[in-house]
All heavy atoms as a GROMACS GRO file, in nm:
protein
  597
    1MET      N    1   0.695   2.741  -2.242
    1MET     CA    2   0.664   2.600  -2.247
    1MET      C    3   0.599   2.560  -2.114
    1MET      O    4   0.651   2.590  -2.008
    1MET     CB    5   0.792   2.519  -2.270
    1MET     CG    6   0.770   2.371  -2.267
    1MET     SD    7   0.924   2.283  -2.279
    1MET     CE    8   0.906   2.207  -2.435
    2THR      N    9   0.486   2.496  -2.124
    2THR     CA   10   0.413   2.453  -2.005
    2THR      C   11   0.430   2.303  -1.987
    2THR      O   12   0.418   2.226  -2.081
    2THR     CB   13   0.263   2.486  -2.020
    2THR    OG1   14   0.249   2.625  -2.045
    2THR    CG2   15   0.187   2.448  -1.896
    3HIS      N   16   0.457   2.266  -1.863
    3HIS     CA   17   0.469   2.124  -1.829
    3HIS      C   18   0.350   2.083  -1.744
    3HIS      O   19   0.309   2.157  -1.656
    3HIS     CB   20   0.598   2.097  -1.752
    3HIS     CG   21   0.721   2.126  -1.831
    3HIS    ND1   22   0.767   2.042  -1.929
    3HIS    CD2   23   0.807   2.230  -1.827
    3HIS    CE1   24   0.876   2.093  -1.982
    3HIS    NE2   25   0.903   2.208  -1.922
    4PHE      N   26   0.296   1.968  -1.773
    4PHE     CA   27   0.183   1.917  -1.696
    4PHE      C   28   0.225   1.788  -1.629
    4PHE      O   29   0.274   1.696  -1.693
    4PHE     CB   30   0.063   1.891  -1.788
    4PHE     CG   31  -0.051   1.825  -1.717
    4PHE    CD1   32  -0.130   1.896  -1.629
    4PHE    CD2   33  -0.078   1.692  -1.738
    4PHE    CE1   34  -0.235   1.835  -1.562
    4PHE    CE2   35  -0.183   1.630  -1.672
    4PHE     CZ   36  -0.261   1.702  -1.584
    5PHE      N   37   0.208   1.782  -1.498
    5PHE     CA   38   0.238   1.662  -1.422
    5PHE      C   39   0.108   1.615  -1.358
    5PHE      O   40   0.049   1.686  -1.276
    5PHE     CB   41   0.342   1.688  -1.313
    5PHE     CG   42   0.475   1.729  -1.370
    5PHE    CD1   43   0.512   1.862  -1.377
    5PHE    CD2   44   0.562   1.633  -1.420
    5PHE    CE1   45   0.633   1.899  -1.430
    5PHE    CE2   46   0.683   1.670  -1.474
    5PHE     CZ   47   0.720   1.802  -1.479
    6PRO      N   48   0.060   1.498  -1.397
    6PRO     CA   49  -0.067   1.450  -1.341
    6PRO      C   50  -0.055   1.425  -1.191
    6PRO      O   51   0.053   1.395  -1.140
    6PRO     CB   52  -0.092   1.320  -1.417
    6PRO     CG   53   0.040   1.278  -1.469
    6PRO     CD   54   0.121   1.404  -1.487
    7THR      N   55  -0.166   1.439  -1.123
    7THR     CA   56  -0.170   1.413  -0.980
    7THR      C   57  -0.160   1.263  -0.958
    7THR      O   58  -0.228   1.184  -1.023
    7THR     CB   59  -0.302   1.465  -0.921
    7THR    OG1   60  -0.311   1.604  -0.949
    7THR    CG2   61  -0.307   1.442  -0.772
    8VAL      N   62  -0.076   1.225  -0.864
    8VAL     CA   63  -0.061   1.084  -0.829
    8VAL      C   64  -0.136   1.061  -0.699
    8VAL      O   65  -0.113   1.128  -0.599
    8VAL     CB   66   0.088   1.047  -0.812
    8VAL    CG1   67   0.102   0.902  -0.771
    8VAL    CG2   68   0.164   1.074  -0.940
    9THR      N   69  -0.228   0.965  -0.700
    9THR     CA   70  -0.307   0.935  -0.581
    9THR      C   71  -0.247   0.818  -0.504
    9THR      O   72  -0.168   0.740  -0.560
    9THR     CB   73  -0.451   0.901  -0.618
    9THR    OG1   74  -0.450   0.778  -0.693
    9THR    CG2   75  -0.517   1.011  -0.699
   10VAL      N   76  -0.287   0.805  -0.380
   10VAL     CA   77  -0.243   0.693  -0.298
   10VAL      C   78  -0.290   0.562  -0.363
   10VAL      O   79  -0.215   0.464  -0.364
   10VAL     CB   80  -0.298   0.705  -0.155
   10VAL    CG1   81  -0.264   0.582  -0.072
   10VAL    CG2   82  -0.244   0.829  -0.087
   11ASP      N   83  -0.411   0.562  -0.415
   11ASP     CA   84  -0.464   0.441  -0.481
   11ASP      C   85  -0.374   0.398  -0.598
   11ASP      O   86  -0.346   0.280  -0.614
   11ASP     CB   87  -0.606   0.464  -0.533
   11ASP     CG   88  -0.706   0.482  -0.420
   11ASP    OD1   89  -0.688   0.421  -0.314
   11ASP    OD2   90  -0.803   0.557  -0.441
   12THR      N   91  -0.330   0.494  -0.676
   12THR     CA   92  -0.244   0.464  -0.791
   12THR      C   93  -0.110   0.409  -0.745
   12THR      O   94  -0.062   0.309  -0.799
   12THR     CB   95  -0.223   0.590  -0.877
   12THR    OG1   96  -0.350   0.637  -0.920
   12THR    CG2   97  -0.135   0.562  -0.996
   13VAL      N   98  -0.050   0.473  -0.647
   13VAL     CA   99   0.080   0.426  -0.596
   13VAL      C  100   0.066   0.288  -0.535
   13VAL      O  101   0.151   0.201  -0.556
   13VAL     CB  102   0.138   0.528  -0.495
   13VAL    CG1  103   0.264   0.474  -0.430
   13VAL    CG2  104   0.167   0.660  -0.563
   14ALA      N  105  -0.041   0.264  -0.461
   14ALA     CA  106  -0.063   0.132  -0.401
   14ALA      C  107  -0.078   0.025  -0.509
   14ALA      O  108  -0.020  -0.083  -0.498
   14ALA     CB  109  -0.187   0.135  -0.312
   15GLU      N  110  -0.154   0.056  -0.613
   15GLU     CA  111  -0.173  -0.041  -0.721
   15GLU      C  112  -0.041  -0.070  -0.793
   15GLU      O  113  -0.010  -0.186  -0.822
   15GLU     CB  114  -0.277   0.010  -0.820
   15GLU     CG  115  -0.310  -0.092  -0.927
   15GLU     CD  116  -0.430  -0.054  -1.011
   15GLU    OE1  117  -0.478   0.061  -1.000
   15GLU    OE2  118  -0.474  -0.141  -1.087
   16ILE      N  119   0.036   0.032  -0.819
   16ILE     CA  120   0.166   0.011  -0.883
   16ILE      C  121   0.257  -0.072  -0.794
   16ILE      O  122   0.327  -0.162  -0.842
   16ILE     CB  123   0.231   0.147  -0.918
   16ILE    CG1  124   0.151   0.215  -1.030
   16ILE    CG2  125   0.377   0.131  -0.958
   16ILE    CD1  126   0.187   0.360  -1.052
   17TYR      N  127   0.254  -0.046  -0.664
   17TYR     CA  128   0.336  -0.125  -0.570
   17TYR      C  129   0.292  -0.271  -0.573
   17TYR      O  130   0.375  -0.362  -0.580
   17TYR     CB  131   0.327  -0.069  -0.428
   17TYR     CG  132   0.415  -0.143  -0.332
   17TYR    CD1  133   0.551  -0.111  -0.322
   17TYR    CD2  134   0.366  -0.246  -0.253
   17TYR    CE1  135   0.634  -0.182  -0.236
   17TYR    CE2  136   0.448  -0.315  -0.167
   17TYR     CZ  137   0.582  -0.283  -0.159
   17TYR     OH  138   0.665  -0.353  -0.074
   18VAL      N  139   0.163  -0.296  -0.567
   18VAL     CA  140   0.111  -0.433  -0.571
   18VAL      C  141   0.153  -0.502  -0.700
   18VAL      O  142   0.200  -0.616  -0.698
   18VAL     CB  143  -0.043  -0.435  -0.555
   18VAL    CG1  144  -0.102  -0.571  -0.591
   18VAL    CG2  145  -0.082  -0.395  -0.413
   19LEU      N  146   0.139  -0.434  -0.813
   19LEU     CA  147   0.180  -0.493  -0.940
   19LEU      C  148   0.329  -0.523  -0.944
   19LEU      O  149   0.372  -0.622  -1.004
   19LEU     CB  150   0.140  -0.402  -1.056
   19LEU     CG  151  -0.010  -0.392  -1.082
   19LEU    CD1  152  -0.039  -0.283  -1.184
   19LEU    CD2  153  -0.065  -0.526  -1.128
   20SER      N  154   0.408  -0.439  -0.880
   20SER     CA  155   0.553  -0.461  -0.879
   20SER      C  156   0.590  -0.583  -0.794
   20SER      O  157   0.697  -0.640  -0.812
   20SER     CB  158   0.626  -0.337  -0.826
   20SER     OG  159   0.615  -0.327  -0.685
   21ARG      N  160   0.502  -0.621  -0.704
   21ARG     CA  161   0.529  -0.736  -0.616
   21ARG      C  162   0.460  -0.862  -0.665
   21ARG      O  163   0.463  -0.965  -0.598
   21ARG     CB  164   0.481  -0.704  -0.473
   21ARG     CG  165   0.536  -0.577  -0.413
   21ARG     CD  166   0.685  -0.575  -0.400
   21ARG     NE  167   0.726  -0.684  -0.316
   21ARG     CZ  168   0.850  -0.732  -0.312
   21ARG    NH1  169   0.944  -0.681  -0.387
   21ARG    NH2  170   0.880  -0.833  -0.232
   22GLY      N  171   0.398  -0.858  -0.781
   22GLY     CA  172   0.319  -0.969  -0.832
   22GLY      C  173   0.395  -1.100  -0.847
   22GLY      O  174   0.337  -1.205  -0.836
   23LYS      N  175   0.524  -1.094  -0.869
   23LYS     CA  176   0.603  -1.216  -0.886
   23LYS      C  177   0.646  -1.277  -0.751
   23LYS      O  178   0.693  -1.388  -0.745
   23LYS     CB  179   0.727  -1.188  -0.970
   23LYS     CG  180   0.694  -1.132  -1.106
   23LYS     CD  181   0.703  -1.238  -1.211
   23LYS     CE  182   0.687  -1.172  -1.346
   23LYS     NZ  183   0.583  -1.226  -1.425
   24ALA      N  184   0.628  -1.201  -0.644
   24ALA     CA  185   0.663  -1.252  -0.511
   24ALA      C  186   0.558  -1.354  -0.466
   24ALA      O  187   0.449  -1.362  -0.521
   24ALA     CB  188   0.669  -1.136  -0.412
   25ARG      N  189   0.592  -1.431  -0.364
   25ARG     CA  190   0.496  -1.530  -0.313
   25ARG      C  191   0.374  -1.464  -0.253
   25ARG      O  192   0.265  -1.516  -0.260
   25ARG     CB  193   0.562  -1.618  -0.207
   25ARG     CG  194   0.666  -1.711  -0.264
   25ARG     CD  195   0.719  -1.806  -0.162
   25ARG     NE  196   0.692  -1.762  -0.026
   25ARG     CZ  197   0.727  -1.826   0.081
   25ARG    NH1  198   0.794  -1.937   0.072
   25ARG    NH2  199   0.699  -1.781   0.201
   26PHE      N  200   0.394  -1.348  -0.190
   26PHE     CA  201   0.283  -1.274  -0.131
   26PHE      C  202   0.327  -1.131  -0.106
   26PHE      O  203   0.445  -1.099  -0.111
   26PHE     CB  204   0.238  -1.338   0.001
   26PHE     CG  205   0.345  -1.338   0.107
   26PHE    CD1  206   0.357  -1.231   0.194
   26PHE    CD2  207   0.433  -1.444   0.119
   26PHE    CE1  208   0.457  -1.230   0.292
   26PHE    CE2  209   0.532  -1.444   0.215
   26PHE     CZ  210   0.544  -1.337   0.302
   27LEU      N  211   0.229  -1.045  -0.079
   27LEU     CA  212   0.258  -0.907  -0.047
   27LEU      C  213   0.242  -0.889   0.104
   27LEU      O  214   0.138  -0.925   0.159
   27LEU     CB  215   0.161  -0.813  -0.120
   27LEU     CG  216   0.184  -0.665  -0.090
   27LEU    CD1  217   0.197  -0.586  -0.217
   27LEU    CD2  218   0.074  -0.611  -0.003
   28SER      N  219   0.342  -0.835   0.169
   28SER     CA  220   0.337  -0.804   0.311
   28SER      C  221   0.274  -0.666   0.328
   28SER      O  222   0.328  -0.567   0.280
   28SER     CB  223   0.479  -0.804   0.370
   28SER     OG  224   0.482  -0.734   0.493
   29ILE      N  225   0.161  -0.661   0.397
   29ILE     CA  226   0.095  -0.532   0.420
   29ILE      C  227   0.187  -0.440   0.501
   29ILE      O  228   0.197  -0.321   0.473
   29ILE     CB  229  -0.040  -0.552   0.493
   29ILE    CG1  230  -0.141  -0.616   0.401
   29ILE    CG2  231  -0.093  -0.419   0.548
   29ILE    CD1  232  -0.194  -0.528   0.289
   30GLY      N  233   0.256  -0.495   0.599
   30GLY     CA  234   0.347  -0.414   0.681
   30GLY      C  235   0.456  -0.348   0.597
   30GLY      O  236   0.482  -0.228   0.609
   31GLN      N  237   0.520  -0.426   0.511
   31GLN     CA  238   0.625  -0.371   0.425
   31GLN      C  239   0.567  -0.273   0.323
   31GLN      O  240   0.629  -0.172   0.292
   31GLN     CB  241   0.698  -0.484   0.353
   31GLN     CG  242   0.787  -0.564   0.442
   31GLN     CD  243   0.857  -0.677   0.368
   31GLN    OE1  244   0.828  -0.704   0.252
   31GLN    NE2  245   0.950  -0.744   0.436
   32ALA      N  246   0.449  -0.303   0.272
   32ALA     CA  247   0.387  -0.215   0.173
   32ALA      C  248   0.352  -0.080   0.234
   32ALA      O  249   0.375   0.025   0.171
   32ALA     CB  250   0.261  -0.281   0.116
   33ILE      N  251   0.301  -0.079   0.356
   33ILE     CA  252   0.268   0.048   0.423
   33ILE      C  253   0.396   0.129   0.444
   33ILE      O  254   0.398   0.250   0.418
   33ILE     CB  255   0.193   0.024   0.556
   33ILE    CG1  256   0.051  -0.026   0.526
   33ILE    CG2  257   0.189   0.151   0.640
   33ILE    CD1  258  -0.026  -0.071   0.649
   34CYS      N  259   0.502   0.064   0.488
   34CYS     CA  260   0.631   0.134   0.505
   34CYS      C  261   0.679   0.193   0.372
   34CYS      O  262   0.724   0.308   0.368
   34CYS     CB  263   0.737   0.039   0.561
   34CYS     SG  264   0.714  -0.002   0.733
   35ALA      N  265   0.668   0.116   0.265
   35ALA     CA  266   0.711   0.164   0.133
   35ALA      C  267   0.627   0.283   0.088
   35ALA      O  268   0.682   0.383   0.039
   35ALA     CB  269   0.702   0.050   0.031
   36LEU      N  270   0.496   0.274   0.106
   36LEU     CA  271   0.409   0.385   0.066
   36LEU      C  272   0.438   0.511   0.147
   36LEU      O  273   0.437   0.621   0.094
   36LEU     CB  274   0.262   0.347   0.078
   36LEU     CG  275   0.194   0.299  -0.051
   36LEU    CD1  276   0.262   0.177  -0.108
   36LEU    CD2  277   0.049   0.275  -0.029
   37ARG      N  278   0.466   0.495   0.274
   37ARG     CA  279   0.499   0.610   0.360
   37ARG      C  280   0.630   0.677   0.312
   37ARG      O  281   0.643   0.798   0.319
   37ARG     CB  282   0.513   0.568   0.505
   37ARG     CG  283   0.384   0.521   0.566
   37ARG     CD  284   0.315   0.633   0.640
   37ARG     NE  285   0.190   0.586   0.697
   37ARG     CZ  286   0.073   0.640   0.668
   37ARG    NH1  287   0.066   0.742   0.587
   37ARG    NH2  288  -0.036   0.594   0.722
   38LYS      N  289   0.726   0.596   0.265
   38LYS     CA  290   0.851   0.653   0.213
   38LYS      C  291   0.829   0.721   0.078
   38LYS      O  292   0.888   0.825   0.051
   38LYS     CB  293   0.957   0.544   0.201
   38LYS     CG  294   1.010   0.499   0.334
   38LYS     CD  295   1.113   0.390   0.320
   38LYS     CE  296   1.155   0.342   0.457
   38LYS     NZ  297   1.243   0.226   0.450
   39LEU      N  298   0.746   0.660  -0.006
   39LEU     CA  299   0.719   0.717  -0.138
   39LEU      C  300   0.633   0.843  -0.130
   39LEU      O  301   0.647   0.933  -0.213
   39LEU     CB  302   0.647   0.614  -0.226
   39LEU     CG  303   0.730   0.496  -0.272
   39LEU    CD1  304   0.639   0.389  -0.333
   39LEU    CD2  305   0.834   0.542  -0.372
   40MET      N  306   0.544   0.847  -0.032
   40MET     CA  307   0.450   0.959  -0.020
   40MET      C  308   0.448   1.009   0.126
   40MET      O  309   0.353   0.985   0.199
   40MET     CB  310   0.310   0.915  -0.061
   40MET     CG  311   0.301   0.863  -0.203
   40MET     SD  312   0.132   0.818  -0.248
   40MET     CE  313   0.070   0.980  -0.293
   41PRO      N  314   0.556   1.077   0.168
   41PRO     CA  315   0.564   1.118   0.309
   41PRO      C  316   0.454   1.213   0.354
   41PRO      O  317   0.423   1.219   0.473
   41PRO     CB  318   0.702   1.185   0.318
   41PRO     CG  319   0.744   1.213   0.180
   41PRO     CD  320   0.671   1.119   0.091
   42ALA      N  321   0.390   1.283   0.263
   42ALA     CA  322   0.282   1.375   0.300
   42ALA      C  323   0.144   1.308   0.302
   42ALA      O  324   0.044   1.374   0.325
   42ALA     CB  325   0.280   1.494   0.205
   43CYS      N  326   0.139   1.178   0.280
   43CYS     CA  327   0.013   1.104   0.276
   43CYS      C  328  -0.058   1.113   0.411
   43CYS      O  329   0.000   1.084   0.514
   43CYS     CB  330   0.040   0.957   0.241
   43CYS     SG  331  -0.107   0.856   0.242
   44LYS      N  332  -0.184   1.152   0.407
   44LYS     CA  333  -0.262   1.168   0.529
   44LYS      C  334  -0.347   1.046   0.563
   44LYS      O  335  -0.415   1.043   0.666
   44LYS     CB  336  -0.349   1.292   0.518
   44LYS     CG  337  -0.270   1.421   0.508
   44LYS     CD  338  -0.358   1.541   0.516
   44LYS     CE  339  -0.294   1.674   0.493
   44LYS     NZ  340  -0.164   1.700   0.538
   45ALA      N  341  -0.343   0.944   0.480
   45ALA     CA  342  -0.420   0.822   0.506
   45ALA      C  343  -0.365   0.750   0.628
   45ALA      O  344  -0.244   0.748   0.651
   45ALA     CB  345  -0.416   0.730   0.384
   46THR      N  346  -0.454   0.690   0.704
   46THR     CA  347  -0.412   0.612   0.820
   46THR      C  348  -0.356   0.478   0.772
   46THR      O  349  -0.380   0.437   0.657
   46THR     CB  350  -0.530   0.585   0.915
   46THR    OG1  351  -0.625   0.500   0.848
   46THR    CG2  352  -0.596   0.715   0.961
   47ASP      N  353  -0.287   0.408   0.861
   47ASP     CA  354  -0.235   0.276   0.826
   47ASP      C  355  -0.350   0.182   0.791
   47ASP      O  356  -0.341   0.102   0.699
   47ASP     CB  357  -0.152   0.218   0.940
   47ASP     CG  358  -0.015   0.281   0.951
   47ASP    OD1  359   0.022   0.363   0.864
   47ASP    OD2  360   0.056   0.249   1.048
   48HIS      N  361  -0.461   0.193   0.864
   48HIS     CA  362  -0.576   0.108   0.836
   48HIS      C  363  -0.634   0.136   0.697
   48HIS      O  364  -0.669   0.043   0.624
   48HIS     CB  365  -0.684   0.127   0.943
   48HIS     CG  366  -0.800   0.036   0.927
   48HIS    ND1  367  -0.793  -0.100   0.951
   48HIS    CD2  368  -0.926   0.059   0.885
   48HIS    CE1  369  -0.909  -0.156   0.924
   48HIS    NE2  370  -0.992  -0.060   0.885
   49GLU      N  371  -0.641   0.263   0.660
   49GLU     CA  372  -0.689   0.298   0.526
   49GLU      C  373  -0.594   0.246   0.418
   49GLU      O  374  -0.639   0.192   0.316
   49GLU     CB  375  -0.704   0.450   0.513
   49GLU     CG  376  -0.818   0.506   0.595
   49GLU     CD  377  -0.818   0.658   0.605
   49GLU    OE1  378  -0.711   0.720   0.595
   49GLU    OE2  379  -0.928   0.713   0.622
   50LEU      N  380  -0.464   0.257   0.442
   50LEU     CA  381  -0.366   0.203   0.346
   50LEU      C  382  -0.380   0.052   0.336
   50LEU      O  383  -0.371  -0.005   0.226
   50LEU     CB  384  -0.224   0.242   0.386
   50LEU     CG  385  -0.189   0.390   0.373
   50LEU    CD1  386  -0.048   0.415   0.426
   50LEU    CD2  387  -0.201   0.437   0.229
   51GLU      N  388  -0.402  -0.013   0.448
   51GLU     CA  389  -0.420  -0.158   0.448
   51GLU      C  390  -0.538  -0.197   0.359
   51GLU      O  391  -0.529  -0.290   0.278
   51GLU     CB  392  -0.443  -0.208   0.591
   51GLU     CG  393  -0.466  -0.359   0.599
   51GLU     CD  394  -0.500  -0.404   0.739
   51GLU    OE1  395  -0.585  -0.339   0.805
   51GLU    OE2  396  -0.443  -0.504   0.782
   52GLU      N  397  -0.649  -0.125   0.370
   52GLU     CA  398  -0.767  -0.155   0.290
   52GLU      C  399  -0.741  -0.131   0.141
   52GLU      O  400  -0.782  -0.211   0.057
   52GLU     CB  401  -0.885  -0.070   0.337
   52GLU     CG  402  -0.939  -0.113   0.472
   52GLU     CD  403  -1.054  -0.026   0.520
   52GLU    OE1  404  -1.083   0.078   0.458
   52GLU    OE2  405  -1.115  -0.062   0.621
   53ILE      N  406  -0.672  -0.022   0.109
   53ILE     CA  407  -0.640   0.009  -0.031
   53ILE      C  408  -0.550  -0.099  -0.090
   53ILE      O  409  -0.573  -0.148  -0.201
   53ILE     CB  410  -0.574   0.148  -0.041
   53ILE    CG1  411  -0.676   0.258  -0.006
   53ILE    CG2  412  -0.515   0.171  -0.180
   53ILE    CD1  413  -0.612   0.394   0.019
   54LEU      N  414  -0.447  -0.138  -0.015
   54LEU     CA  415  -0.354  -0.240  -0.062
   54LEU      C  416  -0.422  -0.375  -0.078
   54LEU      O  417  -0.401  -0.446  -0.177
   54LEU     CB  418  -0.235  -0.250   0.033
   54LEU     CG  419  -0.138  -0.133   0.028
   54LEU    CD1  420  -0.055  -0.126   0.157
   54LEU    CD2  421  -0.049  -0.143  -0.094
   55ALA      N  422  -0.506  -0.412   0.019
   55ALA     CA  423  -0.576  -0.540   0.013
   55ALA      C  424  -0.667  -0.546  -0.109
   55ALA      O  425  -0.673  -0.648  -0.178
   55ALA     CB  426  -0.654  -0.564   0.142
   56ALA      N  427  -0.737  -0.436  -0.135
   56ALA     CA  428  -0.826  -0.433  -0.252
   56ALA      C  429  -0.746  -0.450  -0.382
   56ALA      O  430  -0.787  -0.525  -0.472
   56ALA     CB  431  -0.904  -0.301  -0.254
   57ALA      N  432  -0.632  -0.383  -0.391
   57ALA     CA  433  -0.548  -0.396  -0.510
   57ALA      C  434  -0.497  -0.539  -0.525
   57ALA      O  435  -0.489  -0.591  -0.637
   57ALA     CB  436  -0.432  -0.297  -0.505
   58CYS      N  437  -0.464  -0.603  -0.414
   58CYS     CA  438  -0.418  -0.742  -0.418
   58CYS      C  439  -0.528  -0.834  -0.471
   58CYS      O  440  -0.502  -0.922  -0.553
   58CYS     CB  441  -0.373  -0.788  -0.280
   58CYS     SG  442  -0.215  -0.721  -0.228
   59VAL      N  443  -0.650  -0.813  -0.423
   59VAL     CA  444  -0.762  -0.896  -0.469
   59VAL      C  445  -0.785  -0.876  -0.619
   59VAL      O  446  -0.799  -0.972  -0.694
   59VAL     CB  447  -0.889  -0.863  -0.388
   59VAL    CG1  448  -1.012  -0.927  -0.450
   59VAL    CG2  449  -0.873  -0.909  -0.244
   60ILE      N  450  -0.785  -0.752  -0.661
   60ILE     CA  451  -0.810  -0.720  -0.803
   60ILE      C  452  -0.706  -0.785  -0.893
   60ILE      O  453  -0.738  -0.837  -0.999
   60ILE     CB  454  -0.812  -0.567  -0.824
   60ILE    CG1  455  -0.938  -0.508  -0.762
   60ILE    CG2  456  -0.802  -0.532  -0.972
   60ILE    CD1  457  -0.936  -0.357  -0.751
   61HIS      N  458  -0.580  -0.786  -0.848
   61HIS     CA  459  -0.472  -0.836  -0.932
   61HIS      C  460  -0.427  -0.979  -0.898
   61HIS      O  461  -0.328  -1.027  -0.952
   61HIS     CB  462  -0.353  -0.740  -0.926
   61HIS     CG  463  -0.385  -0.606  -0.984
   61HIS    ND1  464  -0.405  -0.586  -1.119
   61HIS    CD2  465  -0.406  -0.486  -0.926
   61HIS    CE1  466  -0.435  -0.459  -1.142
   61HIS    NE2  467  -0.436  -0.396  -1.026
   62GLY      N  468  -0.498  -1.044  -0.807
   62GLY     CA  469  -0.468  -1.183  -0.775
   62GLY      C  470  -0.336  -1.204  -0.705
   62GLY      O  471  -0.271  -1.308  -0.722
   63VAL      N  472  -0.295  -1.108  -0.625
   63VAL     CA  473  -0.169  -1.118  -0.551
   63VAL      C  474  -0.200  -1.163  -0.408
   63VAL      O  475  -0.276  -1.097  -0.338
   63VAL     CB  476  -0.094  -0.982  -0.549
   63VAL    CG1  477   0.031  -0.990  -0.464
   63VAL    CG2  478  -0.061  -0.938  -0.691
   64PRO      N  479  -0.142  -1.275  -0.363
   64PRO     CA  480  -0.165  -1.318  -0.225
   64PRO      C  481  -0.115  -1.211  -0.128
   64PRO      O  482  -0.015  -1.144  -0.153
   64PRO     CB  483  -0.081  -1.446  -0.212
   64PRO     CG  484  -0.061  -1.493  -0.352
   64PRO     CD  485  -0.057  -1.368  -0.436
   65VAL      N  486  -0.185  -1.198  -0.016
   65VAL     CA  487  -0.153  -1.091   0.078
   65VAL      C  488  -0.138  -1.145   0.219
   65VAL      O  489  -0.211  -1.235   0.260
   65VAL     CB  490  -0.260  -0.980   0.072
   65VAL    CG1  491  -0.397  -1.032   0.108
   65VAL    CG2  492  -0.225  -0.862   0.159
   66ALA      N  493  -0.040  -1.092   0.292
   66ALA     CA  494  -0.019  -1.126   0.434
   66ALA      C  495  -0.056  -1.003   0.516
   66ALA      O  496   0.005  -0.898   0.501
   66ALA     CB  497   0.126  -1.166   0.458
   67PHE      N  498  -0.155  -1.018   0.603
   67PHE     CA  499  -0.197  -0.909   0.691
   67PHE      C  500  -0.108  -0.911   0.815
   67PHE      O  501  -0.146  -0.962   0.920
   67PHE     CB  502  -0.345  -0.923   0.726
   67PHE     CG  503  -0.435  -0.901   0.609
   67PHE    CD1  504  -0.478  -1.008   0.532
   67PHE    CD2  505  -0.474  -0.774   0.573
   67PHE    CE1  506  -0.561  -0.989   0.423
   67PHE    CE2  507  -0.556  -0.752   0.463
   67PHE     CZ  508  -0.599  -0.859   0.388
   68ASP      N  509   0.012  -0.856   0.801
   68ASP     CA  510   0.113  -0.868   0.905
   68ASP      C  511   0.153  -0.734   0.967
   68ASP      O  512   0.254  -0.725   1.036
   68ASP     CB  513   0.238  -0.936   0.849
   68ASP     CG  514   0.297  -0.860   0.731
   68ASP    OD1  515   0.234  -0.763   0.683
   68ASP    OD2  516   0.404  -0.899   0.684
   69ALA      N  517   0.074  -0.630   0.946
   69ALA     CA  518   0.107  -0.498   1.000
   69ALA      C  519   0.059  -0.488   1.144
   69ALA      O  520  -0.049  -0.534   1.178
   69ALA     CB  521   0.043  -0.389   0.916
   70LYS      N  522   0.141  -0.425   1.227
   70LYS     CA  523   0.106  -0.403   1.367
   70LYS      C  524   0.106  -0.255   1.398
   70LYS      O  525   0.173  -0.176   1.332
   70LYS     CB  526   0.206  -0.474   1.459
   70LYS     CG  527   0.197  -0.624   1.455
   70LYS     CD  528   0.284  -0.685   1.560
   70LYS     CE  529   0.268  -0.836   1.561
   70LYS     NZ  530   0.347  -0.897   1.668
   71THR      N  531   0.029  -0.217   1.500
   71THR     CA  532   0.026  -0.079   1.544
   71THR      C  533   0.147  -0.054   1.635
   71THR      O  534   0.220  -0.147   1.670
   71THR     CB  535  -0.104  -0.048   1.622
   71THR    OG1  536  -0.110  -0.133   1.736
   71THR    CG2  537  -0.226  -0.071   1.534
   72ALA      N  538   0.165   0.069   1.677
   72ALA     CA  539   0.279   0.105   1.761
   72ALA      C  540   0.277   0.029   1.893
   72ALA      O  541   0.383   0.000   1.950
   72ALA     CB  542   0.280   0.255   1.788
   73ASP      N  543   0.159  -0.007   1.945
   73ASP     CA  544   0.151  -0.079   2.072
   73ASP      C  545   0.161  -0.230   2.055
   73ASP      O  546   0.147  -0.305   2.150
   73ASP     CB  547   0.024  -0.041   2.148
   73ASP     CG  548  -0.104  -0.082   2.076
   73ASP    OD1  549  -0.095  -0.135   1.963
   73ASP    OD2  550  -0.211  -0.059   2.132
   74GLY      N  551   0.186  -0.276   1.933
   74GLY     CA  552   0.207  -0.418   1.908
   74GLY      C  553   0.082  -0.496   1.870
   74GLY      O  554   0.088  -0.615   1.846
   75ALA      N  555  -0.033  -0.429   1.865
   75ALA     CA  556  -0.157  -0.496   1.826
   75ALA      C  557  -0.159  -0.512   1.674
   75ALA      O  558  -0.101  -0.433   1.602
   75ALA     CB  559  -0.277  -0.414   1.871
   76TRP      N  560  -0.228  -0.615   1.628
   76TRP     CA  561  -0.242  -0.635   1.484
   76TRP      C  562  -0.330  -0.525   1.428
   76TRP      O  563  -0.432  -0.491   1.484
   76TRP     CB  564  -0.302  -0.772   1.452
   76TRP     CG  565  -0.209  -0.884   1.485
   76TRP    CD1  566  -0.217  -0.966   1.592
   76TRP    CD2  567  -0.092  -0.922   1.413
   76TRP    NE1  568  -0.113  -1.054   1.591
   76TRP    CE2  569  -0.034  -1.030   1.482
   76TRP    CE3  570  -0.030  -0.876   1.298
   76TRP    CZ2  571   0.082  -1.093   1.440
   76TRP    CZ3  572   0.086  -0.937   1.254
   76TRP    CH2  573   0.140  -1.045   1.324
   77LEU      N  574  -0.289  -0.470   1.316
   77LEU     CA  575  -0.359  -0.358   1.254
   77LEU      C  576  -0.499  -0.398   1.210
   77LEU      O  577  -0.594  -0.322   1.224
   77LEU     CB  578  -0.280  -0.306   1.134
   77LEU     CG  579  -0.336  -0.187   1.060
   77LEU    CD1  580  -0.348  -0.066   1.152
   77LEU    CD2  581  -0.248  -0.152   0.942
   78HIS      N  582  -0.516  -0.516   1.155
   78HIS     CA  583  -0.645  -0.554   1.098
   78HIS      C  584  -0.745  -0.605   1.200
   78HIS      O  585  -0.854  -0.643   1.166
   78HIS     CB  586  -0.626  -0.657   0.986
   78HIS     CG  587  -0.575  -0.789   1.033
   78HIS    ND1  588  -0.442  -0.809   1.059
   78HIS    CD2  589  -0.637  -0.904   1.062
   78HIS    CE1  590  -0.424  -0.934   1.099
   78HIS    NE2  591  -0.541  -0.993   1.103
   79SER      N  592  -0.712  -0.605   1.326
   79SER     CA  593  -0.806  -0.653   1.429
   79SER      C  594  -0.918  -0.557   1.453
   79SER      O  595  -0.910  -0.442   1.434
   79SER     CB  596  -0.732  -0.675   1.561
   79SER     OG  597  -0.634  -0.774   1.544
   0.00000   0.00000   0.00000
């Protein structure tokens, strides 16, 4: 018996996360990046790349977004 497991991409996980937060007032980019890092610890995307993927998914699905992620040195990620 052969089992097939489809490949899950960062884009897919990000979109599912955004959809799961659709009932919230807004999506926190900082919290979303942390969640994606926990769900996909081997993800090689940078925080900035994840921010762009998440923001695009928010726009597509009409979910308000808060750009509240900071870098390790305390600078805003989206600057």
